C-alpha positions in Angstrom: 29.0 -80.6 92.1 27.7 -78.6 89.7 25.9 -75.2 90.5 22.6 -76.6 89.8 23.3 -79.8 92.0 24.5 -77.6 95.0 21.0 -75.0 94.3 19.0 -77.8 94.6 21.1 -79.2 97.7 20.6 -76.1 99.7 17.3 -75.6 98.8 16.1 -79.4 99.9 17.1 -77.9 103.6 14.2 -76.9 105.9 13.2 -73.2 105.3 15.7 -72.5 102.8 15.3 -69.1 100.5 17.0 -68.0 97.7 17.7 -64.7 97.1 20.2 -62.5 95.1 22.5 -60.9 97.4 25.3 -58.5 95.6 26.9 -60.3 92.8 25.7 -63.9 94.2 23.0 -66.1 95.1 22.4 -66.2 98.8 20.5 -68.6 100.6 19.0 -67.8 104.1 16.5 -69.0 106.7 17.4 -66.3 109.4 20.2 -65.3 107.9 22.2 -66.3 105.1 24.2 -69.6 105.5 25.5 -70.0 101.5 26.1 -68.2 99.1 26.9 -69.1 95.2 29.2 -67.3 92.9 28.1 -65.8 89.6 30.4 -67.9 87.6 29.2 -71.2 89.4 32.5 -71.8 90.5 32.3 -71.9 94.2 29.9 -71.6 97.1 30.5 -69.7 100.8 29.5 -71.2 103.2 29.1 -70.0 107.3 30.7 -72.7 109.7 31.7 -72.4 112.7 35.6 -71.9 113.5 35.6 -75.8 114.7 34.0 -76.6 111.5 36.0 -74.7 109.5 39.3 -75.6 110.7 38.1 -79.1 110.6 37.1 -79.4 106.9 40.0 -76.9 105.9 42.3 -79.5 106.9 40.1 -82.6 105.6 39.6 -81.3 102.0 42.7 -78.8 102.1 42.3 -78.7 98.4 38.5 -77.9 98.1 37.9 -75.6 101.2 39.6 -72.7 102.7 38.6 -70.1 104.9 37.1 -66.7 102.8 40.5 -64.0 103.2 40.5 -61.5 105.7 38.0 -61.1 108.8 35.0 -62.9 106.7 37.1 -66.0 107.1 37.6 -65.2 110.7 33.9 -65.1 111.2 33.8 -68.5 109.6 32.6 -67.7 106.1 34.2 -70.8 104.6 34.7 -71.1 100.4 34.2 -74.5 98.8 35.6 -75.3 95.2 32.5 -76.9 93.4 34.5 -78.9 90.8 36.1 -80.6 93.6 33.6 -81.8 95.8 31.6 -84.6 96.4 28.2 -84.6 97.3 28.5 -86.4 100.5 31.6 -83.9 101.7 29.0 -81.1 100.4 25.7 -82.1 102.2 28.2 -82.2 105.5 29.4 -78.9 104.7 25.7 -77.5 104.0 24.2 -79.1 107.1 26.9 -77.2 109.3 26.1 -74.1 107.6 22.3 -74.9 107.8 22.7 -74.7 111.3 24.1 -71.8 111.8 21.9 -69.6 109.4 18.8 -71.2 111.2 
């Protein structure tokens, strides 16, 4: 997954807009549901805790909770160079539901 492919996939979801957020690109509907790191290596997604746990186990070398309190709120880091389109589509769909 490239940063451009991630951006395209996120923006294809209903109602999504992209805005700058600190040093990242943020994707939002009602609230931010995903951010893309400035270096394009990773994205953070807002998942439910159940989704976070499931995907962190299923894709252990690719997906992990963000450290600290953000992770306990469902924010999850995804390494873009290690994830396929199908898995990213599943994760983005879950995050999009959280942001809608």
